[in-house]
C-alpha positions as CSV (number, residue, x, y, z in Angstrom):
1,X,245.3,147.9,100.2
2,X,241.7,147.2,101.2
3,X,238.2,146.8,100.0
4,X,237.7,150.4,101.0
5,X,240.3,151.5,98.5
6,X,238.7,149.5,95.8
7,X,235.2,151.0,96.6
8,X,236.6,154.5,96.8
9,X,238.4,154.0,93.4
10,X,235.2,152.9,91.7
11,X,233.2,155.7,93.1
12,X,235.7,158.5,92.9
13,X,236.5,158.0,89.3
14,X,235.4,159.4,91.3
15,X,238.2,161.1,100.1
16,X,239.2,165.8,109.0
17,X,237.9,168.7,110.0
18,X,239.5,172.0,108.9
19,X,239.0,175.7,109.9
20,X,237.8,176.1,106.3
21,X,236.3,172.7,105.8
22,X,234.7,171.2,102.8
23,X,231.4,169.5,103.4
24,X,229.5,166.8,101.5
25,X,225.8,167.7,101.8
26,X,224.4,164.6,100.0
27,X,225.6,161.4,98.5
28,X,223.6,158.8,96.6
29,X,224.8,155.5,95.1
30,X,222.8,153.1,92.9
31,X,223.4,150.0,90.9
32,X,221.3,148.7,88.0
33,X,222.2,145.9,85.7
34,X,225.9,146.1,86.4
35,X,226.1,149.9,86.1
36,X,226.9,152.0,89.2
37,X,225.6,155.6,89.5
38,X,227.0,158.1,92.0
39,X,225.7,161.6,92.7
40,X,227.2,163.8,95.4
41,X,226.8,167.4,96.4
42,X,229.5,169.3,98.3
43,X,230.4,172.9,99.3
44,X,234.1,173.9,99.1
45,X,235.7,177.1,100.5
46,X,237.5,178.0,97.3
47,X,236.6,179.6,94.0
48,X,235.2,177.8,91.0
49,X,238.2,178.9,88.9
50,X,240.7,177.3,91.2
51,X,238.7,174.1,91.7
52,X,238.4,173.8,87.9
53,X,242.2,174.2,87.5
54,X,242.7,171.4,90.1
55,X,240.2,169.0,88.4
56,X,241.6,169.6,84.9
57,X,245.3,169.1,86.0
58,X,246.2,165.6,84.9
59,X,249.9,166.0,84.0
60,X,252.7,164.4,86.0
61,X,250.2,162.2,88.0
62,X,248.7,165.3,89.5
63,X,245.5,163.3,90.5
64,X,247.6,161.4,93.1
65,X,247.3,164.6,95.1
66,X,243.6,163.9,95.4
67,X,243.8,160.2,96.1
68,X,246.6,157.8,96.5
69,X,244.7,155.2,94.5
70,X,245.7,157.2,91.4
71,X,249.0,155.7,90.1
72,X,249.1,157.5,86.8
73,X,247.3,160.6,85.2
74,X,248.3,162.5,82.2
75,X,247.2,164.2,79.0
76,X,247.5,162.3,75.7
77,X,247.6,163.5,72.2
78,X,244.3,165.2,71.3
79,X,241.6,163.3,69.4
80,X,241.4,163.9,65.6
81,X,238.8,166.6,66.1
82,X,241.0,168.4,68.7
83,X,239.2,167.2,71.8
84,X,241.5,166.7,74.9
85,X,242.1,163.1,75.8
86,X,243.4,162.0,79.3
87,X,244.6,158.7,80.7
88,X,244.3,157.6,84.4
89,X,245.3,154.4,86.2
90,X,244.0,153.5,89.6
91,X,244.8,150.4,91.7
92,X,242.9,148.6,94.5
93,X,242.6,145.3,96.2
94,X,239.9,143.3,98.0
95,X,241.5,140.6,100.1
96,X,243.3,138.5,97.4
97,X,241.4,140.1,94.5
98,X,243.4,143.1,93.1
99,X,242.4,145.2,90.1
100,X,243.8,148.0,87.9
101,X,241.3,150.6,86.8
102,X,242.3,152.2,83.5
103,X,240.5,154.9,81.5
104,X,241.3,156.8,78.4
105,X,238.7,159.7,78.4
106,X,237.5,162.4,76.2
107,X,237.2,165.8,78.0
108,X,234.5,168.4,77.4
109,X,234.7,171.6,79.4
110,X,233.2,175.0,79.9
111,X,235.6,177.0,82.0
112,X,235.3,177.5,85.0
113,X,231.9,175.8,85.6
114,X,231.6,172.4,83.9
115,X,233.7,169.4,83.2
116,X,232.6,166.1,81.6
117,X,234.7,163.0,80.8
118,X,233.6,160.0,78.7
119,X,235.7,156.9,78.6
120,X,236.7,155.3,75.3
121,X,235.7,151.6,76.0
122,X,238.3,150.2,73.5
123,X,241.1,152.0,75.5
124,X,239.7,151.4,79.0
125,X,238.6,148.5,81.2
126,X,235.1,150.0,81.5
127,X,232.2,149.2,79.2
128,X,230.9,152.6,80.1
129,X,232.2,155.4,82.2
130,X,231.2,159.1,82.4
131,X,231.9,161.7,85.1
132,X,230.5,165.3,85.3
133,X,231.5,168.2,87.6
134,X,229.3,171.3,88.0
135,X,230.8,174.2,89.9
136,X,228.5,177.1,91.0
137,X,229.7,180.2,93.0
138,X,228.3,180.4,96.5
139,X,229.5,183.5,98.3
140,X,233.2,183.1,98.6
141,X,233.0,179.4,98.0
142,X,231.6,176.9,95.5
143,X,228.7,174.4,95.3
144,X,230.0,171.3,93.6
145,X,227.8,168.6,92.0
146,X,229.5,165.4,91.0
147,X,227.9,162.7,88.9
148,X,229.5,159.5,87.7
149,X,228.3,156.4,85.9
150,X,230.5,153.3,85.7
151,X,230.0,149.8,84.1
152,X,233.2,147.9,84.8
153,X,234.5,145.4,82.1
154,X,236.0,143.2,84.9
155,X,234.8,141.1,87.8
156,X,233.6,143.1,90.8
157,X,233.1,141.1,94.0
158,X,229.4,141.0,95.1
159,X,230.3,142.6,98.4
160,X,231.0,145.9,96.6
161,X,227.4,147.1,96.2
162,X,225.7,150.5,96.6
163,X,225.4,150.3,100.3
164,X,229.1,149.4,100.7
165,X,230.2,152.1,98.3
166,X,228.1,154.7,100.1
167,X,229.5,153.8,103.5
168,X,233.1,153.9,102.2
169,X,232.6,157.2,100.5
170,X,231.0,158.7,103.6
171,X,234.2,157.8,105.4
172,X,236.8,158.6,102.8
173,X,235.1,160.8,100.2
174,X,235.2,163.9,102.4
175,X,239.0,163.6,102.6
176,X,239.3,163.6,98.8
177,X,237.0,166.6,98.6
178,X,239.0,168.3,101.3
179,X,242.2,167.7,99.3
180,X,240.6,169.3,96.2
181,X,239.6,172.3,98.4
182,X,243.1,172.6,99.9
183,X,244.8,172.6,96.4
184,X,242.3,175.1,95.2
185,X,242.8,177.4,98.2
186,X,246.5,177.4,97.5
187,X,245.8,178.7,94.0
188,X,243.5,181.3,95.5
189,X,246.2,182.4,97.9
190,X,244.2,181.4,101.0
191,X,245.7,179.7,104.0
192,X,245.1,176.1,104.9
193,X,245.0,174.6,108.4
194,X,247.1,171.4,109.0
195,X,245.2,168.1,108.3
196,X,244.4,166.1,111.5
197,X,246.0,162.6,111.8
198,X,244.4,159.8,109.9
199,X,242.9,156.8,111.7
200,X,244.0,153.4,110.5
201,X,240.5,152.9,108.9
202,X,240.8,156.3,107.0
203,X,244.4,155.4,105.9
204,X,243.0,152.2,104.3
205,X,240.5,154.2,102.3
206,X,243.1,156.5,100.7
């Protein structure tokens, strides 16, 4: 595993050209006082309902279909107030420095247009972590806004800064979005074209 995988994992907590291709229209990454912020905008050729179903499917490590960095994803027993709780575990290495990214998160949803997760710090290795998905119909597709804030509770090598994360996501993030689109298109009953072969650099960012 490489630095690209670590960067992709931090940002993807947020990744080929297809006949019906997803596109990332804008991507911004910032870091302030140890907290990373990511905001991305994409268009997917699938319905909001199916994309919502893909993004809320955590059982049986379903998130590994989106990124190989995910080693575990599953629903937990709901919180005392009935709110859904999910657990995810991601892995990545930078040279000799490897890390495991664990989050137990509380889910808030408005089907099929909005998903927000908030990490429980006492059950995660993040001091702060939130992610938010907004899904808006756009013709026969969907405009997707993705926002994430992360403050790790572990050492992050200085090389992994906003510029590095943005470069990595520009290379690997589209593939993750494409996988979300493909899974959603299957639920929509729409055909998918074969994925093109991965370059060695793209494989390292999986």
